[in-house]
C-alpha positions in Angstrom: 48.1 148.0 141.8 47.9 144.6 143.5 50.7 142.0 143.6 50.8 138.6 145.2 52.8 138.7 148.4 54.9 135.7 147.6 56.1 136.9 144.2 59.8 136.7 143.4 61.3 135.4 146.6 63.1 132.4 145.0 66.8 132.1 144.5 69.2 129.2 144.9 70.6 130.5 148.3 67.2 131.1 149.7 66.0 127.7 148.5 69.0 126.0 150.2 68.4 127.9 153.4 64.7 126.9 153.4 65.6 123.3 152.7 68.1 123.0 155.5 66.4 125.2 158.1 62.7 125.0 157.2 60.7 125.7 160.3 63.6 126.9 162.3 62.8 130.6 162.0 60.6 132.3 164.5 59.4 134.8 161.9 58.2 132.2 159.3 54.4 132.5 158.9 52.5 129.4 160.0 49.0 128.2 160.6 48.0 125.0 162.3 47.0 123.4 159.0 49.4 125.0 156.4 53.0 125.5 157.4 54.4 128.7 155.9 51.1 130.2 154.9 49.7 133.4 156.6 46.6 132.7 158.7 44.6 135.4 156.8 44.8 136.5 153.1 47.5 139.1 152.5 46.9 141.8 149.9 49.6 144.3 149.1 49.0 147.5 147.2 51.0 150.6 146.2 50.2 154.0 144.7 52.6 153.4 141.8 54.7 150.8 140.1 57.8 152.6 141.3 56.7 152.2 144.9 56.1 148.5 144.3 59.5 148.1 142.7 61.1 150.0 145.7 59.3 147.7 148.1 60.4 144.6 146.2 64.0 145.7 146.1 64.0 146.5 149.9 62.4 143.1 150.6 65.4 141.4 148.9 67.8 143.3 151.1 65.8 142.2 154.2 65.9 138.6 152.9 69.7 138.7 152.4 69.4 138.1 148.7 70.8 141.5 147.6 73.0 144.2 149.1 71.9 147.8 149.3 74.1 149.1 146.5 73.2 146.3 144.1 69.5 146.9 144.8 69.8 150.6 144.3 71.9 150.3 141.1 69.5 147.7 139.6 66.5 149.9 140.2 68.3 152.9 138.8 69.3 150.9 135.7 65.7 149.8 135.3 64.5 153.4 135.5 67.1 154.4 132.9 66.1 151.6 130.5 62.4 152.3 131.0 63.0 156.0 130.0 64.9 154.9 126.9 62.3 152.4 125.9 59.5 155.0 126.4 61.3 157.5 124.3 61.7 155.0 121.5 58.1 154.0 121.7 57.0 157.6 121.5 59.1 158.0 118.3 56.9 155.3 116.7 53.7 156.9 118.0 54.5 160.3 116.6 55.9 159.0 113.3 59.5 160.1 113.9 61.1 156.7 114.3 64.1 156.0 112.1 64.1 152.5 110.7 67.4 150.6 110.8 69.0 150.0 107.4 
């Protein structure tokens, strides 16, 4: 699975930080012609969607957007909801779904 590297970084606090301190970070990627753009294309890949979700959550911790417990709990909630949705979908596939009245 391939996902663009710049996906989902945006939030109001990070936007404000980038506005007020743009270019002040030694770790911001730069080229001579395009500020903030890696010098070479970046392709990220993972063996599973779960691995991609874990990496995305951890990146938000590194970026200061989320705390560890919030990231973990959100990923756990996503997994729980995914299992419920899959169970419901399977009930439609196998003809055992109960329509609401």
